[in-house]
FIVODREN-843848 format. One record per residue (C-alpha): residue number from 1; x, y, z. Coordinates in nm, 2 decimals. Layout:
! residues N
seq->NUM X->X Y->Y Z->Z
...
This chain:
! residues 395
seq->1 X->0.00 Y->0.00 Z->0.00
seq->2 X->0.28 Y->0.24 Z->0.09
seq->3 X->0.45 Y->0.16 Z->-0.24
seq->4 X->0.12 Y->0.24 Z->-0.43
seq->5 X->0.08 Y->0.57 Z->-0.24
seq->6 X->0.44 Y->0.67 Z->-0.31
seq->7 X->0.40 Y->0.60 Z->-0.68
seq->8 X->0.07 Y->0.80 Z->-0.69
seq->9 X->0.23 Y->1.09 Z->-0.50
seq->10 X->0.53 Y->1.09 Z->-0.74
seq->11 X->0.29 Y->1.08 Z->-1.04
seq->12 X->0.08 Y->1.37 Z->-0.92
seq->13 X->0.40 Y->1.57 Z->-0.84
seq->14 X->0.53 Y->1.50 Z->-1.18
seq->15 X->0.21 Y->1.61 Z->-1.35
seq->16 X->0.20 Y->1.93 Z->-1.15
seq->17 X->0.57 Y->2.01 Z->-1.21
seq->18 X->0.55 Y->1.95 Z->-1.58
seq->19 X->0.23 Y->2.16 Z->-1.61
seq->20 X->0.39 Y->2.45 Z->-1.42
seq->21 X->0.70 Y->2.43 Z->-1.64
seq->22 X->0.50 Y->2.43 Z->-1.96
seq->23 X->0.26 Y->2.71 Z->-1.92
seq->24 X->0.17 Y->3.00 Z->-1.69
seq->25 X->-0.13 Y->3.03 Z->-1.46
seq->26 X->-0.48 Y->3.00 Z->-1.61
seq->27 X->-0.56 Y->3.34 Z->-1.45
seq->28 X->-0.33 Y->3.54 Z->-1.68
seq->29 X->-0.24 Y->3.57 Z->-2.05
seq->30 X->0.13 Y->3.63 Z->-2.11
seq->31 X->0.24 Y->3.79 Z->-2.43
seq->32 X->0.61 Y->3.75 Z->-2.51
seq->33 X->0.76 Y->4.06 Z->-2.66
seq->34 X->1.07 Y->4.05 Z->-2.88
seq->35 X->1.19 Y->4.39 Z->-2.99
seq->36 X->1.51 Y->4.58 Z->-3.06
seq->37 X->1.56 Y->4.81 Z->-2.76
seq->38 X->1.93 Y->4.89 Z->-2.76
seq->39 X->2.10 Y->4.93 Z->-3.10
seq->40 X->2.00 Y->4.96 Z->-3.47
seq->41 X->1.65 Y->5.09 Z->-3.53
seq->42 X->1.60 Y->5.13 Z->-3.16
seq->43 X->1.34 Y->5.40 Z->-3.21
seq->44 X->1.11 Y->5.16 Z->-3.39
seq->45 X->1.16 Y->4.90 Z->-3.12
seq->46 X->1.07 Y->5.14 Z->-2.85
seq->47 X->0.77 Y->5.28 Z->-3.03
seq->48 X->0.61 Y->4.94 Z->-3.07
seq->49 X->0.67 Y->4.86 Z->-2.70
seq->50 X->0.49 Y->5.19 Z->-2.62
seq->51 X->0.20 Y->5.08 Z->-2.84
seq->52 X->0.19 Y->4.74 Z->-2.67
seq->53 X->0.19 Y->4.89 Z->-2.32
seq->54 X->-0.09 Y->5.14 Z->-2.40
seq->55 X->-0.32 Y->4.87 Z->-2.53
seq->56 X->-0.25 Y->4.63 Z->-2.24
seq->57 X->-0.31 Y->4.90 Z->-1.99
seq->58 X->-0.64 Y->4.98 Z->-2.14
seq->59 X->-0.74 Y->4.62 Z->-2.17
seq->60 X->-0.64 Y->4.54 Z->-1.81
seq->61 X->-0.84 Y->4.84 Z->-1.68
seq->62 X->-1.15 Y->4.66 Z->-1.84
seq->63 X->-1.06 Y->4.33 Z->-1.67
seq->64 X->-0.82 Y->4.18 Z->-1.93
seq->65 X->-0.87 Y->3.94 Z->-2.23
seq->66 X->-1.20 Y->3.76 Z->-2.23
seq->67 X->-1.14 Y->3.39 Z->-2.26
seq->68 X->-1.42 Y->3.14 Z->-2.23
seq->69 X->-1.64 Y->3.40 Z->-2.06
seq->70 X->-1.37 Y->3.49 Z->-1.80
seq->71 X->-1.16 Y->3.80 Z->-1.79
seq->72 X->-0.78 Y->3.73 Z->-1.77
seq->73 X->-0.52 Y->3.99 Z->-1.69
seq->74 X->-0.26 Y->4.04 Z->-1.96
seq->75 X->0.11 Y->4.06 Z->-1.89
seq->76 X->0.39 Y->4.15 Z->-2.12
seq->77 X->0.72 Y->3.97 Z->-2.10
seq->78 X->0.97 Y->4.20 Z->-2.28
seq->79 X->1.30 Y->4.09 Z->-2.43
seq->80 X->1.56 Y->4.29 Z->-2.62
seq->81 X->1.69 Y->4.12 Z->-2.94
seq->82 X->1.94 Y->4.39 Z->-3.01
seq->83 X->1.84 Y->4.38 Z->-3.38
seq->84 X->2.01 Y->4.05 Z->-3.41
seq->85 X->1.84 Y->3.74 Z->-3.56
seq->86 X->2.00 Y->3.48 Z->-3.34
seq->87 X->1.95 Y->3.69 Z->-3.03
seq->88 X->1.58 Y->3.71 Z->-3.11
seq->89 X->1.55 Y->3.33 Z->-3.12
seq->90 X->1.75 Y->3.30 Z->-2.80
seq->91 X->1.53 Y->3.55 Z->-2.62
seq->92 X->1.22 Y->3.37 Z->-2.74
seq->93 X->1.35 Y->3.04 Z->-2.61
seq->94 X->1.40 Y->3.19 Z->-2.26
seq->95 X->1.03 Y->3.24 Z->-2.23
seq->96 X->0.86 Y->3.00 Z->-2.46
seq->97 X->0.74 Y->2.77 Z->-2.18
seq->98 X->0.58 Y->3.06 Z->-1.99
seq->99 X->0.39 Y->3.26 Z->-2.26
seq->100 X->0.07 Y->3.22 Z->-2.46
seq->101 X->0.16 Y->3.41 Z->-2.77
seq->102 X->0.43 Y->3.63 Z->-2.92
seq->103 X->0.44 Y->4.00 Z->-3.02
seq->104 X->0.73 Y->4.09 Z->-3.25
seq->105 X->0.98 Y->4.11 Z->-3.37
seq->106 X->1.02 Y->4.46 Z->-3.50
seq->107 X->1.24 Y->4.46 Z->-3.81
seq->108 X->1.24 Y->4.21 Z->-4.09
seq->109 X->1.56 Y->4.02 Z->-4.03
seq->110 X->1.48 Y->3.94 Z->-3.66
seq->111 X->1.12 Y->3.87 Z->-3.75
seq->112 X->1.22 Y->3.61 Z->-4.01
seq->113 X->1.43 Y->3.42 Z->-3.76
seq->114 X->1.16 Y->3.45 Z->-3.49
seq->115 X->0.89 Y->3.33 Z->-3.73
seq->116 X->1.08 Y->3.01 Z->-3.79
seq->117 X->1.10 Y->2.93 Z->-3.42
seq->118 X->0.74 Y->3.02 Z->-3.35
seq->119 X->0.60 Y->2.82 Z->-3.64
seq->120 X->0.81 Y->2.52 Z->-3.54
seq->121 X->0.66 Y->2.54 Z->-3.19
seq->122 X->0.31 Y->2.61 Z->-3.30
seq->123 X->0.33 Y->2.94 Z->-3.12
seq->124 X->0.10 Y->3.23 Z->-3.23
seq->125 X->0.31 Y->3.53 Z->-3.35
seq->126 X->0.20 Y->3.87 Z->-3.46
seq->127 X->0.46 Y->4.12 Z->-3.58
seq->128 X->0.34 Y->4.48 Z->-3.60
seq->129 X->0.63 Y->4.60 Z->-3.82
seq->130 X->0.82 Y->4.31 Z->-3.98
seq->131 X->0.74 Y->4.37 Z->-4.34
seq->132 X->0.95 Y->4.11 Z->-4.52
seq->133 X->0.75 Y->3.87 Z->-4.74
seq->134 X->0.94 Y->3.57 Z->-4.60
seq->135 X->0.82 Y->3.62 Z->-4.25
seq->136 X->0.49 Y->3.45 Z->-4.31
seq->137 X->0.56 Y->3.26 Z->-4.64
seq->138 X->0.89 Y->3.13 Z->-4.75
seq->139 X->1.00 Y->2.90 Z->-5.04
seq->140 X->0.64 Y->2.80 Z->-5.11
seq->141 X->0.56 Y->2.71 Z->-4.75
seq->142 X->0.32 Y->2.90 Z->-4.52
seq->143 X->0.42 Y->2.96 Z->-4.16
seq->144 X->0.07 Y->2.90 Z->-4.04
seq->145 X->0.11 Y->3.04 Z->-3.69
seq->146 X->0.26 Y->3.37 Z->-3.80
seq->147 X->0.07 Y->3.69 Z->-3.88
seq->148 X->0.13 Y->4.07 Z->-3.91
seq->149 X->-0.06 Y->4.40 Z->-3.88
seq->150 X->0.17 Y->4.59 Z->-4.12
seq->151 X->0.20 Y->4.58 Z->-4.50
seq->152 X->0.45 Y->4.35 Z->-4.67
seq->153 X->0.75 Y->4.49 Z->-4.86
seq->154 X->0.64 Y->4.38 Z->-5.20
seq->155 X->0.30 Y->4.53 Z->-5.15
seq->156 X->0.46 Y->4.87 Z->-5.05
seq->157 X->0.68 Y->4.85 Z->-5.36
seq->158 X->0.37 Y->4.80 Z->-5.58
seq->159 X->0.19 Y->5.09 Z->-5.40
seq->160 X->0.49 Y->5.32 Z->-5.47
seq->161 X->0.49 Y->5.20 Z->-5.84
seq->162 X->0.13 Y->5.30 Z->-5.86
seq->163 X->0.21 Y->5.63 Z->-5.69
seq->164 X->0.48 Y->5.71 Z->-5.95
seq->165 X->0.23 Y->5.63 Z->-6.23
seq->166 X->-0.02 Y->5.86 Z->-6.05
seq->167 X->0.25 Y->6.13 Z->-6.06
seq->168 X->0.29 Y->6.07 Z->-6.44
seq->169 X->0.65 Y->5.97 Z->-6.39
seq->170 X->0.86 Y->5.86 Z->-6.69
seq->171 X->1.20 Y->5.83 Z->-6.54
seq->172 X->1.28 Y->5.69 Z->-6.19
seq->173 X->1.60 Y->5.67 Z->-5.99
seq->174 X->1.59 Y->5.39 Z->-5.73
seq->175 X->1.81 Y->5.37 Z->-5.42
seq->176 X->1.85 Y->5.02 Z->-5.28
seq->177 X->2.02 Y->4.90 Z->-4.96
seq->178 X->2.16 Y->4.55 Z->-5.04
seq->179 X->2.21 Y->4.48 Z->-4.67
seq->180 X->1.84 Y->4.53 Z->-4.58
seq->181 X->1.57 Y->4.28 Z->-4.66
seq->182 X->1.32 Y->4.57 Z->-4.62
seq->183 X->1.49 Y->4.79 Z->-4.87
seq->184 X->1.55 Y->4.51 Z->-5.12
seq->185 X->1.19 Y->4.39 Z->-5.10
seq->186 X->1.04 Y->4.73 Z->-5.18
seq->187 X->1.29 Y->4.82 Z->-5.44
seq->188 X->1.25 Y->4.50 Z->-5.64
seq->189 X->0.87 Y->4.52 Z->-5.63
seq->190 X->0.89 Y->4.89 Z->-5.74
seq->191 X->1.12 Y->4.80 Z->-6.03
seq->192 X->0.87 Y->4.53 Z->-6.14
seq->193 X->0.58 Y->4.77 Z->-6.11
seq->194 X->0.76 Y->5.04 Z->-6.31
seq->195 X->0.80 Y->4.79 Z->-6.60
seq->196 X->0.43 Y->4.70 Z->-6.58
seq->197 X->0.32 Y->5.06 Z->-6.57
seq->198 X->0.53 Y->5.17 Z->-6.86
seq->199 X->0.80 Y->5.39 Z->-6.72
seq->200 X->1.17 Y->5.33 Z->-6.67
seq->201 X->1.41 Y->5.29 Z->-6.38
seq->202 X->1.70 Y->5.48 Z->-6.54
seq->203 X->1.94 Y->5.43 Z->-6.25
seq->204 X->1.96 Y->5.20 Z->-5.95
seq->205 X->2.21 Y->5.31 Z->-5.68
seq->206 X->2.30 Y->5.03 Z->-5.44
seq->207 X->2.48 Y->5.05 Z->-5.10
seq->208 X->2.54 Y->4.79 Z->-4.83
seq->209 X->2.47 Y->5.01 Z->-4.52
seq->210 X->2.45 Y->5.36 Z->-4.39
seq->211 X->2.82 Y->5.42 Z->-4.38
seq->212 X->2.85 Y->5.31 Z->-4.74
seq->213 X->2.57 Y->5.54 Z->-4.84
seq->214 X->2.74 Y->5.84 Z->-4.68
seq->215 X->3.07 Y->5.76 Z->-4.84
seq->216 X->2.90 Y->5.72 Z->-5.19
seq->217 X->2.65 Y->6.01 Z->-5.16
seq->218 X->2.84 Y->6.26 Z->-5.36
seq->219 X->2.88 Y->6.02 Z->-5.65
seq->220 X->2.51 Y->5.91 Z->-5.61
seq->221 X->2.40 Y->6.27 Z->-5.62
seq->222 X->2.58 Y->6.34 Z->-5.94
seq->223 X->2.44 Y->6.02 Z->-6.10
seq->224 X->2.09 Y->6.11 Z->-5.98
seq->225 X->2.09 Y->6.46 Z->-6.12
seq->226 X->2.24 Y->6.33 Z->-6.45
seq->227 X->1.96 Y->6.08 Z->-6.49
seq->228 X->1.70 Y->6.36 Z->-6.50
seq->229 X->1.44 Y->6.17 Z->-6.30
seq->230 X->1.08 Y->6.26 Z->-6.25
seq->231 X->1.08 Y->6.07 Z->-5.92
seq->232 X->1.34 Y->5.93 Z->-5.68
seq->233 X->1.25 Y->5.63 Z->-5.47
seq->234 X->1.43 Y->5.57 Z->-5.13
seq->235 X->1.29 Y->5.26 Z->-4.96
seq->236 X->1.48 Y->5.27 Z->-4.63
seq->237 X->1.48 Y->5.40 Z->-4.27
seq->238 X->1.52 Y->5.74 Z->-4.11
seq->239 X->1.90 Y->5.79 Z->-4.12
seq->240 X->1.94 Y->5.67 Z->-4.48
seq->241 X->1.64 Y->5.87 Z->-4.60
seq->242 X->1.76 Y->6.19 Z->-4.44
seq->243 X->2.11 Y->6.13 Z->-4.59
seq->244 X->1.96 Y->6.10 Z->-4.95
seq->245 X->1.70 Y->6.37 Z->-4.92
seq->246 X->1.94 Y->6.63 Z->-4.77
seq->247 X->2.21 Y->6.56 Z->-5.04
seq->248 X->1.96 Y->6.59 Z->-5.33
seq->249 X->1.79 Y->6.90 Z->-5.20
seq->250 X->2.11 Y->7.09 Z->-5.13
seq->251 X->2.23 Y->6.99 Z->-5.48
seq->252 X->1.92 Y->7.15 Z->-5.63
seq->253 X->1.69 Y->6.86 Z->-5.70
seq->254 X->1.33 Y->6.97 Z->-5.63
seq->255 X->1.14 Y->6.68 Z->-5.78
seq->256 X->0.94 Y->6.41 Z->-5.61
seq->257 X->1.11 Y->6.17 Z->-5.36
seq->258 X->0.91 Y->5.89 Z->-5.20
seq->259 X->0.95 Y->5.58 Z->-4.99
seq->260 X->0.78 Y->5.32 Z->-4.77
seq->261 X->0.66 Y->5.31 Z->-4.41
seq->262 X->1.02 Y->5.31 Z->-4.28
seq->263 X->1.00 Y->5.69 Z->-4.33
seq->264 X->0.76 Y->5.72 Z->-4.04
seq->265 X->0.90 Y->5.97 Z->-3.79
seq->266 X->1.17 Y->6.09 Z->-4.03
seq->267 X->1.11 Y->6.46 Z->-3.96
seq->268 X->1.09 Y->6.42 Z->-3.58
seq->269 X->1.36 Y->6.63 Z->-3.43
seq->270 X->1.52 Y->6.70 Z->-3.77
seq->271 X->1.68 Y->7.04 Z->-3.83
seq->272 X->1.58 Y->7.07 Z->-4.19
seq->273 X->1.22 Y->6.96 Z->-4.23
seq->274 X->1.17 Y->7.18 Z->-4.54
seq->275 X->1.39 Y->6.94 Z->-4.73
seq->276 X->1.09 Y->6.71 Z->-4.72
seq->277 X->0.86 Y->6.93 Z->-4.92
seq->278 X->0.74 Y->6.73 Z->-5.23
seq->279 X->0.83 Y->6.40 Z->-5.06
seq->280 X->0.57 Y->6.12 Z->-5.00
seq->281 X->0.55 Y->5.79 Z->-4.82
seq->282 X->0.31 Y->5.50 Z->-4.78
seq->283 X->0.19 Y->5.43 Z->-4.43
seq->284 X->-0.09 Y->5.28 Z->-4.23
seq->285 X->-0.22 Y->5.58 Z->-4.02
seq->286 X->-0.18 Y->5.96 Z->-4.01
seq->287 X->-0.23 Y->6.21 Z->-3.72
seq->288 X->-0.49 Y->6.43 Z->-3.89
seq->289 X->-0.73 Y->6.14 Z->-3.95
seq->290 X->-1.05 Y->6.26 Z->-3.79
seq->291 X->-1.22 Y->5.92 Z->-3.76
seq->292 X->-1.33 Y->5.86 Z->-3.40
seq->293 X->-1.12 Y->5.55 Z->-3.34
seq->294 X->-0.80 Y->5.71 Z->-3.47
seq->295 X->-0.85 Y->6.04 Z->-3.30
seq->296 X->-0.91 Y->5.86 Z->-2.97
seq->297 X->-0.59 Y->5.66 Z->-3.01
seq->298 X->-0.38 Y->5.98 Z->-3.06
seq->299 X->-0.54 Y->6.14 Z->-2.76
seq->300 X->-0.48 Y->5.84 Z->-2.54
seq->301 X->-0.12 Y->5.81 Z->-2.65
seq->302 X->-0.06 Y->6.18 Z->-2.59
seq->303 X->-0.21 Y->6.16 Z->-2.24
seq->304 X->0.00 Y->5.85 Z->-2.15
seq->305 X->0.32 Y->6.01 Z->-2.30
seq->306 X->0.28 Y->6.32 Z->-2.09
seq->307 X->0.20 Y->6.13 Z->-1.77
seq->308 X->0.54 Y->6.07 Z->-1.60
seq->309 X->0.41 Y->5.78 Z->-1.40
seq->310 X->0.33 Y->5.59 Z->-1.72
seq->311 X->0.60 Y->5.34 Z->-1.82
seq->312 X->0.69 Y->5.47 Z->-2.16
seq->313 X->1.00 Y->5.52 Z->-2.37
seq->314 X->1.03 Y->5.90 Z->-2.41
seq->315 X->1.39 Y->5.99 Z->-2.50
seq->316 X->1.39 Y->6.07 Z->-2.87
seq->317 X->1.02 Y->6.01 Z->-2.90
seq->318 X->0.72 Y->6.24 Z->-2.93
seq->319 X->0.37 Y->6.27 Z->-2.78
seq->320 X->0.25 Y->6.20 Z->-3.14
seq->321 X->0.28 Y->5.83 Z->-3.19
seq->322 X->0.44 Y->5.69 Z->-3.50
seq->323 X->0.28 Y->5.44 Z->-3.73
seq->324 X->0.48 Y->5.17 Z->-3.55
seq->325 X->0.31 Y->5.24 Z->-3.21
seq->326 X->-0.03 Y->5.23 Z->-3.38
seq->327 X->0.04 Y->4.89 Z->-3.55
seq->328 X->0.16 Y->4.75 Z->-3.22
seq->329 X->-0.15 Y->4.88 Z->-3.04
seq->330 X->-0.36 Y->4.70 Z->-3.30
seq->331 X->-0.16 Y->4.38 Z->-3.26
seq->332 X->-0.26 Y->4.35 Z->-2.89
seq->333 X->-0.62 Y->4.42 Z->-2.97
seq->334 X->-0.60 Y->4.17 Z->-3.25
seq->335 X->-0.50 Y->3.91 Z->-2.99
seq->336 X->-0.77 Y->4.02 Z->-2.76
seq->337 X->-1.03 Y->3.94 Z->-3.03
seq->338 X->-0.86 Y->3.61 Z->-3.12
seq->339 X->-0.84 Y->3.48 Z->-2.76
seq->340 X->-1.21 Y->3.57 Z->-2.72
seq->341 X->-1.31 Y->3.39 Z->-3.04
seq->342 X->-1.09 Y->3.09 Z->-2.95
seq->343 X->-1.24 Y->3.07 Z->-2.60
seq->344 X->-0.92 Y->2.91 Z->-2.48
seq->345 X->-0.55 Y->2.98 Z->-2.45
seq->346 X->-0.47 Y->2.68 Z->-2.67
seq->347 X->-0.22 Y->2.78 Z->-2.93
seq->348 X->-0.38 Y->2.60 Z->-3.22
seq->349 X->-0.73 Y->2.74 Z->-3.14
seq->350 X->-0.59 Y->3.10 Z->-3.12
seq->351 X->-0.42 Y->3.05 Z->-3.46
seq->352 X->-0.75 Y->2.93 Z->-3.61
seq->353 X->-0.92 Y->3.24 Z->-3.47
seq->354 X->-0.66 Y->3.47 Z->-3.61
seq->355 X->-0.69 Y->3.32 Z->-3.96
seq->356 X->-1.06 Y->3.37 Z->-3.97
seq->357 X->-1.07 Y->3.71 Z->-3.81
seq->358 X->-1.21 Y->4.04 Z->-3.95
seq->359 X->-1.06 Y->4.31 Z->-3.74
seq->360 X->-1.13 Y->4.68 Z->-3.72
seq->361 X->-0.82 Y->4.86 Z->-3.58
seq->362 X->-0.68 Y->5.21 Z->-3.56
seq->363 X->-0.47 Y->5.13 Z->-3.87
seq->364 X->-0.77 Y->5.01 Z->-4.07
seq->365 X->-1.00 Y->4.71 Z->-4.11
seq->366 X->-0.82 Y->4.39 Z->-4.21
seq->367 X->-0.86 Y->4.03 Z->-4.30
seq->368 X->-0.58 Y->3.79 Z->-4.36
seq->369 X->-0.50 Y->3.65 Z->-4.71
seq->370 X->-0.38 Y->3.30 Z->-4.79
seq->371 X->-0.03 Y->3.40 Z->-4.68
seq->372 X->-0.14 Y->3.55 Z->-4.35
seq->373 X->-0.08 Y->3.90 Z->-4.47
seq->374 X->-0.33 Y->4.18 Z->-4.39
seq->375 X->-0.55 Y->4.32 Z->-4.67
seq->376 X->-0.61 Y->4.69 Z->-4.63
seq->377 X->-0.56 Y->5.02 Z->-4.81
seq->378 X->-0.24 Y->5.23 Z->-4.78
seq->379 X->-0.27 Y->5.61 Z->-4.72
seq->380 X->0.00 Y->5.82 Z->-4.89
seq->381 X->0.13 Y->6.11 Z->-4.68
seq->382 X->0.33 Y->6.42 Z->-4.76
seq->383 X->0.50 Y->6.69 Z->-4.56
seq->384 X->0.45 Y->7.06 Z->-4.49
seq->385 X->0.75 Y->7.30 Z->-4.45
seq->386 X->0.76 Y->7.25 Z->-4.08
seq->387 X->0.78 Y->6.87 Z->-4.11
seq->388 X->0.42 Y->6.80 Z->-4.01
seq->389 X->0.22 Y->6.55 Z->-4.21
seq->390 X->-0.05 Y->6.60 Z->-4.46
seq->391 X->-0.28 Y->6.34 Z->-4.63
seq->392 X->-0.23 Y->6.30 Z->-5.00
seq->393 X->-0.45 Y->6.01 Z->-5.11
seq->394 X->-0.50 Y->5.64 Z->-5.05
seq->395 X->-0.38 Y->5.38 Z->-5.31
């Protein structure tokens, strides 16, 4: 009898121990955040975390995620991937047994690596800002557990190609960072679109990283002006975009310059915002949108940013949230709806709910296509002389 009791106690202890190790308490939903918070593109990583925090705070004030008729508090488990793909996976692995879903990563390279790990584990993942096509679909294979709230690179390239046609462009100069999946994805899709729409990319200027661009900028400027373009396309992030725009404007080029959503926040704290007159970029949200949902988001973000007790990244940021904060905010609310529809924290059921969802967020209404990419329109924005944004049109 004692032997039977000992075996039973050991069995029950083992079950409890393994259950505790595998998942967190049933009274909470833990979302694992993987974001770049210390090095390259740190601004974007911090903006998305601000967006996550704002959404979670709002949701928890209303009781949390609704799961099977119960309200469960939401916790963020935040990890810094230092904009490194292997670090993103390592950080994910430190928390995989204690989380219910993943938010992140922030940039394309880390998101691709993270998507492989999450899909292999059957872990739901939503990136608000990883735009590379390969994040959700790679080499003919769908990563069924991986979704996003942002546009994919190829879609942005197609949008910019349509924009150039809308501007009646005949000759385009294309800048392309060979070291960036984001830049390459948009640039390649733009080049394909230009051919389809009947105008010519007369010059493609390629650089490996920011330092190379700065070194080559004098030569690139000469080549750009000599090409006599109607439009210059710069699909890259803030520092690279500022480098190109400043060089071309000071050299006398007054024509159209455009880019993708990596431009978001490009005039924040910039000393020469007037350089950005007659420049345009595709995005998911804009501050002067007067629809109630969007206006409320901007007001709530501003209030939180200016409340010193609120746990926000503020250094180098503004009370006006970037598109990245808005997409992150939507990612949390997307999960809220998915967990409610699933009625459980089971990974497979949450993934099924995400796949079938129709979601109305601050960055627009979306459904997911066969490759788990959102289907929604893209506003095109332009700049005033003071660097503030102005709506151009949606494409």
